[in-house]
Structures are given as C-alpha cells and as structure tokens.
N, C-alpha and C positions, 0 to 999 in steps of 0.2 A: 503494499499499499505506500501511496506517495507519503512523504514527510510532511508534517503539520496537518493532515487529515485527523480530524478528532474521532474517535471511536465511541459510539452510543452505549456499547455494552462491551464487556470483556469476553464475547464470543459465547456466553452462556445464554440458553434460552430460559426467560423467566417463566414461571409456573403461571399457567393461563387457567380460568374458569369459564363456563359457558357464558356468564353474565357479564364477563369483565368488561365488554364494550360499553357498557352502561357506566362503568367507573365507580369510584369511590371517593374521590378527592374534591376539591372545592371547585376547580375547572372553570369554565367560562362564568364570567361574572354575572350574565344575564340567565344563565341556566345552571344553576349550582348543582353539584353531584354528578356531572358528566365528563370530569376529566378522564382521561384514558392515555394510554400509550399508541402512539400513531406512528406507523412508517410510511412516508411518501417515497415511492419508488419511481424515480425519475426526476432529474434536476434541470429540466427545462424551465421556460418562463412560467408554464401553469403549475408545474410541480413546486417550484421555489415559492410563487405567490402564494399557494395554498399552505406550504409549510410555515411562513410567515404569518399568516392569519391564524392557523391552528395554534402556533406557539404562543401568540399575543393572547389568545383566548385561555391560556394556562394549560394545554396540554402538552404532555412529554412527546416532543416531535422529533423523529429521526428522518434527515432527508438522504437518500441513496442516489449517488452519482455514479454513472458507469465508468467515466473517465477520470483519472486523478487529475487532469489538467484543469476540468471543471470544480471538483471537490476542493482542492487546494486554495484557490483564492477565497472560496466561501469561508473556509476554516480560518485563513489568516485575516483577511480584510473585511468579512462579513458582508461581501457583494458578490454577485453572480455576473462578472462582466461581459460574459458571453452571451446569456439569454436574459438577464433582467437588471441591467446595469445601474438603474436609478432607484433601485430598491434597497434599504438597508435590511440585512437580515439579522433577527435577534440572536444574541448568544445563546439563547435557549435552544434554538435549532441545532442539533448535533448532526452532523455531516459525516458520511462514511463512504467508503468505496468497496466495504466489505458486504456483499449481499447477505450472507448468512447472518450476519450481526443485526442488519437492518430488519430482516425479515423476522427474526427472534424478538426483535424490540417492540413489535407492533401488535396490539391486540386487534387494531384496525388496519388493514393495507389499503393505502391509496394508489392506485395504478395510474401513474401520469406520464408514461412513456408515449411514443407514437403508437397508433394503432396496430401498425404491422409487426409490432415487437411484443405486443400483449401475449401471444400464445407462448413464446419462449420464457416470458416473465412467469406465467402462470405454471409452466412446467417446472421451473426453479423453485417455485414457491410450494409445490406438493409436498415436499419433505417435510415443510414447517407446519403444515395444516393441522390445526386441532378444532376440536369441537367448539362451536360458538363463535369462531373466527368470522370477523365481517370484513368483506372486500368490497371496495368501492372504485369503481372505474371511471376515471374523468377523461378518457381518451375518446375520440370521436372518430369513427371510422367503421368500415365493413371489409371483414377479410376477403381478399380476392378470390382464392381458391375455394372456400367453402361458402361464401356469402353469408357468414355468421357475423353478428353484432360483437362487439368486445365482451359483453357479459355472458353470451353464449359461447365465446371462445374460452373464457376463463371457467365456466362452468364443465366445458369438456376436460378441462386439463385438471381441475382441482377436485371434481367428483370422483368418488362418493365422499371423500374425507370433509368436504365443505360443501353443505347442501346449496342448492340453487336459491333457496330463500334467503340465504346469507349472502348474496352477491347481488351488489346494486350498482346505481349509476347516479352521478351528480352531473347536472348539465344546465344550460340556460345562457343568456346573454352575459358574457364574463370574460373581458379581456384581461390577460394576466396582469398588464401593465397598471390597470385601474384597481384590479383586487389587491395586488401588492402594496399600492399606495393607500389602500385603506378608504377607496371611494365607494359608496353605498352600491350594492350589488345583490339582485335577487337570483336565486337558483331554484332547482327542483330536484329532490332526491325521490328515486324510484327504485323499488325492491318487489319482488313477488309476494313478500311477506310485509304487511303493514307495519308490524311491530319493528322489522327491520328497518324499513323506510324511516320510522319515526326515530330511531337509533342514530340513523345516518344525519337526519336533521338536527338531533340535539348535539351531535358533535361538531357540526359545521355552522350552526346558528351562532350569531355574535351581533355586537352592535352595527356592525358594517356589511356582515351578511345575513340576508333574510332568506330561508330556506322554506319550501313549501315540499308537501309529500303528495306521491301518486304510486299506484301499483301498476301503472301502464308502462313498463320498462322498455317494451318494444318501441312504444310510440316516442318515449323520450329519445331513444337511440338513433331511431331513424330520422326524427327532427334534427337532432344534433349533428348527424352525418351527411343527410342530403344537403343540409343548408350550405355546405362547403362548396357543393357542386355549382349551385345557384350563385354563390359569392363569386366563383370564378368568373361567371357569366356577367355578372354586375361590374367586376373589375374589367372585363374586356369593352363593355359599353363604355365605362369611363375613359379607357385608353383611347377608343376610338373617337370619343368626344360626342356621344349621343346625346348626353344631357339628363335632366331630372324625369322628364317623361318617361323615357325608356328605361331608367332605374326603377321607377314605381312600377311599371308594368312587370318587369323581371321579378320583383319581390312578390307581387301579387299572384302572378301566373306560375312562380316557382313554388309558392306556398300551396297551389292547388296540386302541383305535381307530387310534392312532398306528401300532402295529406291523401292524395289518390294510392299512392304507392303503400303507405302505412296502412291505411284502411284495407286494402287488398290482403295486406301480410297478416291481418289480426289485431292492429292497432286501434284505438278509440279515436274518432275524428275530433273529438273536443280537445285532446291532448295538443294538437297542432295550432290551436288558437291561444295557447298560453305561452310560457316562457320558453319551453323547449322547441317550439314551434316557430311563431311568427316572432316572438321575442329575440331568440338567438338569429333567425333570419335577417331581422332588419338591422341588428348590430353588425354582423358579419359583412353584410352587403354595403354597408355605408362608413364603416370606421377606418380611420387611417391606420389602426391597429392590426387591422385583419390581413393576415399573411395571404389567405386565398384570394381575397379581392386585389392584394398587391400583384399577386402572380398574374391574374387575369388582366389588369391593367397594363402590365409589361407587355404581355401578348397582343393586347390592342393596340399597343404602340409600335408593334412590328417586330418585338424581340422574340427569338426562338424560346420554345417552351423549355427544353433542356438547359439552355444557357441561363434562363432566367432562374430556374430551380438550383443551378450550380451556385449562382450568385448569392443565394439565400441563405441566412444562417441557420434558420429554423424549417422544419418541415412543413409544406403545405399539404395539409390532408386530403384537400379536395382531389387531387390529381389521382390517387389510387381508388379513391372512394368512388370516381366518375365511372370507372371500369366496372366496380361492383354493382352500382346503381343501376346501370344499364343492363346487366345482366339479369338483375332482379326485375326491371321493368319487363324484360321479355319473358321471364319464366312466369310472371303472374299476367303476362299480356296486357300491360299498362301503356297508355301512351304518355310519354314524357317528352316532349319536343325539345325543350330547353337541355334537359340531360343529354339527348342525342346530338345536339348542336356542339355542347361543351366536348363530348367524347370525339366528335369528327375534328374538333379544332387540335385536341391535345395528342390525340392516337393516330389520325389519318391525315394529318397536314392541311385541313381545309382551312381557307383563308376566313378570318373572323367576318369580313363583310359580306361574303358569299354565305356563310352560315345564317347571318341575320336576315339577309334577303330571302332565303329558303322558308324561314319561320315567318316573315311578314306576309308571304304570298301563298300560305297554306290555305286549303279551303276553309270558306266561311262557316262559321259554326256559332253555337249558344255560348253564353258565358259559362263556364263550367264551374259549378259543383263545389261546394264547401262541405256540405253535410250529407249529400245523398250517398246510399250505399252502392248504387249502380250508375256512376257518373256517365254522362253522354261523353261522346269522342268528339 
C-alpha cells in the first residue's frame, strides 16, 4: 500500500449483527441512533462526496480507492485533486487502498464505482458477506452483456449470502460537486424491502441531504441509467447550437422514452415523475457539471467520440448505457427514437445533424403517453 494512506482497521473484521445497520451511536444529529460503520467503495467524485457527507453526519466512514495515487493525496492533504478538488475531506474519513480492510469496516457497503466495474466489486465482496449486511448501489448504468441493472448484478454476485432484500439503490438529481459542498440535495432510496429502504434513508438523511423511499428499485435504476443517454442527446443539441426549444423537447420526449421502457420492464409509471425520473433527467441535461451532457456537447461541436472520452477525467456512463438501452428497447419492442439516434452517432458514425433531421421527419403521430400502459407509437 502507498505510504501515507491511512488504514481504517488493522485488517480484522469487526463482529457484525443482523441489525448493525441501524446503529447504536449518536450519529446524525437530525436522526439520532443511526450512526454506523460505512464503507464507500470507489473514490471518484460521487464516492468522495458521499463519504464527506456521511462522515459529517457522524458515521464511521471508510473510503476505498483502487489506486494509491488517488488515496495518498486524500490521506495527506484531505483533498481529492483528481476527482473532487474543490471539497475538503474531513479527517474522520479514513482512506485505504486495502479492499479487504474496507469491506471489513462496513456494516453498510456503498458501491460508488463506474457501473461496468460493479460485478467485479460484488465478486470481491462475496467473501465478506454476513447476514444483515446492507448494500447500496449509487452507480448508474446497465451491464452490456447481461442487460442487468447494478442491483441485479450485485444480487447475482452476493446471493445467497446477502438477500436481494438487503440490496438497494440511492439515486436522484445529485451532482457530486454540489453534494460535496453541502448544497441542499434530494434523493430517493429504493430497496425491495421497505424496512431496508428506510434504513438507507436514515443512514443518508441529513440537514443537506433529504431522502425519500420507494420499493420500485427497477424504476429508480432505469430512470438513473437511461437519463444519461438523453443527456448525451441534450449535449449534442447544445454543441450544434439548437437552443432552448430543442433542449426542452429532448427532455420531454426523453422522459417518455424512459417511462415507456421502464413500464414495459415492470417498473411503475409514477416513479419516473419523481426524483429518479424527471428530477435526475433535468439536472443531467442542463447542468455544467454533467459529464454526459459535456460529452454530447463536444460531439455536437464536431469532436470525435473516442477522442472526447480520452480527454475526460471521469467516466461518461451514458456511452456504455446507450448500447444496453438500445438492446432492451429491442427486447421489449419499445420505440425509442432518441436512444436510436444517440446510438447511431456513438457507434455507427452518423453525423449529429443527419440524426436530428431523421427524428424531425419521422411520421406524424399523437403526443405519446405518460401514464398509459399501452402507449401508441
């Protein structure tokens, strides 16, 4: 391990009980009695921001970084210059590159890696799984080969040691830069078990983070994943210079695509009218912090897809997700013209202007569907 990286434990696994996630300490000042040991796995911008907020709420927080060159500056200067340079990290956040130590430290595991890494993280965690362990995915994406969401991937790797009821997701309109700075943010926690969802709510809820609960895990994950595809489209529109009218249309019609697919897969339509749907969609399509919107903007300005990705410090999840969403649309026979256009631009070399022209000259139809179970095409 890199010199100067602080260890959170001495390589020993603490004794855990099934109800440890509820905690016994003073914890969050707004929600006394929910202090617990949390391992945030992934020291990118989002993992770092959440670790900051969790530690400031009084939780015993460990942040695992895969690379020593990420962990060392955090331990030494209390900043993450690579991914979140503007936010000071409290000394109570213990950083480590020792995966086993981080896993052992957490009664709650927060999976904050890029979505395509989630399966390997789940496989490594399997050896540390105990009854009552809570797992929270904050990654947004759909696995390319299996077309599984991140909680489904984790369930396939951690079961039966950890029941699917104990695997949840936290999502919503939440750029890391603002969360790390303590700006007010609202999120939604979802798990198959309402009790587990409420435990996740208690862990994350603070004066700056307001968390709602639902049991529609699939809806929350589809909303959080597919919005990145629409965000790329919004960025392309910005790059070309189409203006506010086009952006508003992409958000509205993008929401219809997200909801259409989600309902076909078994999610509830109303989920997409909340934080994980329209809320997350608006912020990622409009914010300067959105890496997916930025990627699209560069493409709209004429830069190559791969060159733009290579020049980005962080992962734009929407690229991989576009391929998965297109495959799901075909599996469920769902029409998703914005997704098809983004796929053609990213993977088939179509010029953005040509893709827009094709969408604008599609056959005339009725405005589609926000709540109908059988949407017209």
